[in-house]
N, C-alpha and C positions, 0 to 999 in steps of 0.2 A: 451268550451260551454259558450254561452252568458249568462250574468246575467239575471235572471228572477225575476220580482217583482209580488207580488200578493196583492190584496186588500181584507181585511176582510169585510164581509157583516155587516150591522148594527146589525143583530141578533148575529153574532159571536162576535162583539165588546161587546155587552151587556152580552153575555155569559162569556167572559173573565173577565169582571168587576165583575161578580158574584162570580168568583173564589176567590176573596179576602175576605176570611172569618174572622170574628172577633176572632175566636178561635185560629187562627195562628198569630194574630198581637201581637207585643211586647207591653207591658203596659208601656208607657213612663212615666218618672217622671218629674214633672214640676220643673223648676228652676227660681227663681226670677232674675231680672236684676242684683242685687247685688251679688247673688250667682254665676251667670255666669261670671260676671266681675272678681270676686275673682279667679275663676278657670283659666281664661285667663291670669291674672297677675302672678299666680303661674307658669304656663307653660312658659310665656314669660321670667320670671327671669331665669328659668332653662336653656332655650335655649340661652339667651343672655350671661349669665355668664359662662356656662359650655361648650357649643357645639363648638368644634374647627373648624367646617366647616360652621358655621352659615352664614357668609358672604363670603364664598369661591366662590360662583357662582352668588351671587345676590348683588345689591347695597343696602346701608342703606336706601336710600330714598324709594326704591321699597318695601323693607321689612316693612317699617313703613306704607306704603299705604296698604299692605296686612293685617297688624294688625288692621288698622282702619276699614277695611272691616269686620274683625272678630268681633270687638266690635259692629259694626252696626247690625250684625246678632243677637247679644244678647240683644239689646235694647228692653225694654218692656218685658223681660223674654223670656225663651225658654224651651226646654226639654233636657234630657240627650241624646236622639237620635239625635235631631237636632244639638246640640252642637258637638256631636261626628262627624257628617257628615261635619260640618263647619271646625272643626279642621283637619279632614282628607283631606279636600280640600286645606287647608293652608300648611300643612307640606311638601308635595311634592315640593313646591316652593323653599325649601332650597336645593333641589337636592342632597339628601343623602338617599341612599337606607335603611340605618339602623335607620332612624328617622321616627317612625311610632306611630300611636295612637292605643291603645288596647281598645276594648269595655269595658264598665262597667261590673262587674261580673254578674249582673242580665241579661244583654243582651247576654253575653257568654253562660250563663245557658240556656237561651231561644233557642239559635242557636244549642246547644248541645242536647237538649231534644225534641224540637218541630220540626216536619217535615216541613222544609222551603227550603230545597235544591233541585235544579233540579236533576232529576234522570239520567242526562247525564253529561259528561265532553265535553267541546267544544274545538276546535282549530281554529285559525285564519289563513287564507290564502288570501293575497292580499285584505285585508279589508272586507273579507266575513267570516262568521262563520259557521263551520261545526261540526257535531257530531263525536267525536273521540271514546267515550265509552258510552254505554247505558245499563241501566237495565230496561228501560221502554218498555212496549209492543207497537209495532207499530213504534218504532224509531230505525233506523239502523245506524251503522257507515257509514260515508260518506254522510248522508243527510245534505243538507244545511238548516240552521235555518234562516228563513226569518224574523220571529217576535216571541216574547214571550209575551203573554197576551196583544197583540195589539201594543206592542212597537217594532219597527224594530230593527234588529240586528245592523244595521248601526248606529242608534241613541244610542243604548246601548254602543257600542264601543266609540262613540264620548263623551258620558257622563261620562263613568267610567274610561277610561284610565288616565285622569288628576288626579284622586285620587290615583294612584299607584306610590309610590316613586321610583326614580331611582338615580343612581350616575351620577353627571355631566350632560352631554348632550346625554346620551345613551337612548334617548326617544324610540328608536326602541325596547328596552327591556321591556317596560311596558306591552306589550301584553302577555308576558310569565306568569305574575301573574294574568292577566285577565282570562287565561285558567285554571291554577291550582296553588295553593300555600297553604301550611298549615299556612302561615303568616296571611291569611285572612279566616281561617277556611273553606277551600274548594277551593274557587276561587274568584278573584276579581268580577266576574260576580255574583256569589251567594251572595257575601258579600254586594255589594253596590246596587244591583237591588232592594231589598226590602226597603232599606232606601230611594231610589229615587222614587219608584213606588208603594210601599205598600207591606205588607207581604201577602203571598199566600200559601194555602195548596194544590193547584193544579195549573197546568200551561196549557194554550192553546198555543200549538206550531203550527206555520205555517211553513211547510217544503217544500223544493224543492227537489224532488227525480227524477233525470234524466229528468228534465224539466216538471215534473208533480206536480201540487199543492196537498199537503196533509195537512189536518187539524187533529191534534191529541191532545187529552187532557190527561195529565199524572198527577199522584199523586206525591206530594213532598216526599222527603225522609229526614231522619235525617242526621246530620253531621257524626256520626259514620258509617251510612250506605253508605254515600258518600265516606268516606275513604276506606271502604271495597271494594266498586266498583272500585275505582281507583287503589288500590294496587293489587287487584286480576287481573285486566285487563292489567295494565301497569307495574307490577312487580317493584314497587318503594320501596326503603328502607329508613328508618329514621336514622339508625345508621351505622357507618363505618363498624362495624363488619359484617353486612349483605349486604354491598354495593359493594363488590368486586367479580367480576366473570370473567372467561376467556373462550373464545370460539375460536376454530381453524377454520380459513377460508382459505382453500387451503394451500399455503405455509406460510401464515401469521397467526398472532394471534391477537384477539381483547380483550384488557383488559378494562373492564367497571368498573368505580368507580362512584357511584351515589351520594355520599355525603362524606364529610370529618368530619362530626359530630362524635366526639369520646369522648364526656364527659358524655353522659348518661350511656353507657355500654362500657367503655374503654377496648381496647386491645392494644397490642404492634404493631404499624403499621410497624416498621422496620422488625420484624419477619414475619409479614404477607406478605409483598412484597418480602422479601428474599425467602420465600417458593415458591411463584408464579413465580418469575423471574428465579430462579434456575432451575425449571422444564422446562421453555421455552428454556433456554440456553442448557440444556442437550438434548432437543429434536431437537436442531439445527434450531429453528425458526429464520429467518433473518429479518423479518419486524414485528414490534410491533405497533399496532394501539391502542392508549390509548383514550378511549371514555369517555370524561368528560362532555358531553352535558347536562346531567341531574343534574350536580353537581353545587349547588349554594354556596359552601364553607363549613365552619365549623371550625374545630380545626387546629392549626398550625402544630402539630407534623406529621400528616399523609401527609401533603403537602411536608414537608422536606424529609420524608422517601421516598415518591414517586420520588421526584426530584433526590435523591441520587442513585436511581436504574435505572434512565433513562439517565443520563449524562455519557459521556466517558472521560471527562477531568475535572479537578478541576474548580469550578465556584465560583466566589466571590459574596456573597450576602451582599449588602449594606442595612442595616436596621436601623430603629429607629422609634420614635414616638414623637408626640408633644401634649401638652395640653394647654388649655386656662387659667387654674388656677393651682396654686401650691397646693391648698387645696379647696375642695368643701365647700362653706360657710354654716354655720348652717341654714340659712334661706331656703336654697335649700334642705339640708339634712333632715329637719324635715318632708318633704313631699315625700322623695325619699328612695328607697332601691337600693342595688347593691350586687354583689357577694362578694366583698371584698373591704371595704373602704380603707384599708391600701394600696392596689395596686394603688389607684389613688391619694393618698396623697404623693406628690413628693417633698415636702420641704426637702432640704438638700441632694437631690439625684443627683446633678450635672446638672440639667436642666438649659439651658441658653436661653436668649432672642433670638428669631429667626427672625432676620432682621426686616422687616416692617410688619410682619404677625400678630402681637399681640399675638403670641403663645410662649410657652416655649418648646424648643426642647431638646430631650435627647442627650447626647454626641454621635457623629457619631460613628457607629460601623460597622466593616466589618468582616464577617466570611468567611472562605473558606470551601465550601462544596465539599468534595471529593466523587468520585464514590464509591458506596458500593462494598463490596467484591463480591457480586452476581449481580452487575449491568448488565443490558441487553447489549449483545455484538453486536447486529445488528442495523438496522435502526429504528428510532422511528418517528411516526406521531401522533400529537394530534388532536382530534376532538373538535370543539367549537360550542357554540350556544348562542342565545340571553338570555338563561337561566343562563349562567355563571355570577357570581358576586362575590364580596367579595374575600375570599381566593382562589377560583378556578380561577378567572380572574387574580389575582396577580401571581399565579403559572404559568399559561399559558403564561402570558406576560414575566415573568422572563426566562422561558425555551426557549421561542422564541427569545428574545433579547440577552440573555447571554449564553444560552445553544445550540443555533444553531439548534433547533428542529422545523420542519415545522408544521404549523397549518392549518388545513382544516376545513371549515364549515362556520358558520355565524359569523358576528361581535358580540362580547360579550357585556353584560352589565358590571357593576362594574367600577373600576378604576385601570388602570395599575400602576399609580404612587402611589397609596395608598388611601384607602377609609377612612372615619371617622367611626371607628368601635372599635374593641378590647373590652375594658371594657365599659359598659354602666350603666347609672343610670335609674331607672324606677320611674318617678315622677307621683304620684297619685294626681289628681285634687280633692280637698277636698269635693266638693259638688256633682259633677256628677259621681265621681268614675272612670272617664276615666284615663287611664295610658298612659303617653307619654314616649316613649323610647328616651333617649338623649345620644348619644355617647360622651365619654369623651376623647378618644384618636384619633388622626389623624395618620394613618400609613404612613411611609415613606419608599418606596422600592428602590429609586434611579433609577428606570426604567422610561424612558420618553415615553409617549404615542405617537403614530403616529399623533394623532390629539388631541388638548387640550380638556380635560374633557371627554375623550373617554376610552373605554376598549380596547380589543385586536382586531386588524384588521387582519383577517386570511391571510396567504400567498396564499391560494387558496380559494376564496369565492364561496360558493355553496348555491343556493336557494333551499328551501324545496318545490319541485314541488308537488302540491296537488294530481294530478292524479297518480304520481308514488308512493306517500306515501300510498294512499288508495288501490293501487294495490299490496301493500306489499313490495314495494321497499324502499331503504334507499339511497337517492342521495349522502349524505355526506360520508357515509361509502364506497360507490362504488367509489367515487372520490378519497378517501384516498387509497384504495387498488390498484387503478390504477396508483398511484404515482410512 
């Protein structure tokens, strides 16, 4: 179907502007120029001194220019909201998915308690935005969103995507967090639209439904209501213990694992996979499709446990990490917290200078991962998506390159060779209350990407055809089962 554009009438534009009610607006806190500059200097020191990927993808000259632009934003004073937006625009230029800014507590409280979220979840197909899930009257799954409060969907994509961090050059993965992510308290769309265009308690939606223009006004919902909508409709899990499911499809089985996060409510992942795979082997299943498309990573132990249940030969895992400093200096510590300072104080632990990188590298280590006693006995296919990152991308890349397992789906986000992640410090800027996540470790997998700065390139690339998806089909799964 050809793309259809609609123009709002003058009355409709005025109506959409009226939806921006002061009751929904966040009460910004003013910052003097000196206060804003102090915050930026605290952030800059943490990034410059600690971040092991700070200049991994960018030149020193360009980073300096980017900092100059930040300082210019703060001249003559600013607000906590404006400074947060400026920092959020700067950090993605480092090209590290784990380097993010968290809103001040007062802004987080506002977004958690005041109805400011869209009552829909959107999906992007070929540069167009469609409704995937809705709890709004008059809005249906499959409707195309032409504009929101008078701002075109095309403009919102162009404006918001640069604020979304990615690893390396995986720019195609930005749209995944535009659609949905708890990292941004709902979605990149819900997160950045009010910062760019004003807070709103209701939304004037301009929709394209089968070529017909529809104008609908919907009330905003709270973040908890947004989460309930998404989890009920999309069956998403936050913890590994709830994220593993199996479905039989003809002679094959689909093992879906939506997250590897196993630190909030931990279970034994080896026991979990042993139980699942043992049953599949006993049932004589010959083809196992492992669906990791909704998995953005998490804990290490579940990835190792899964790998051991999928391989049929011993596999060498070359691993290590690198840090920029042997000890976090006190000037950074005083504004920062972390899970365990001892884990990132590596003095005397055998770290050595790593060539010309400016980093200290842990002694090279290689472990042999043997197939588990209950490892799957048949053929394995992995499903990938642009939503894969961090640990899930590294696992998929390792199994593809070293385990000989075929990958079907979309190119992933993340970094096959290792992201800057692991342990992080959380640096709180003293005047605005903004928290900047700064990774301390650069992971080294020993796996080379097909293209520099990229994630996994699937063996069989499959595009998510919009018409097939809205008709209830799954092009990636269908391609995998046909393998």
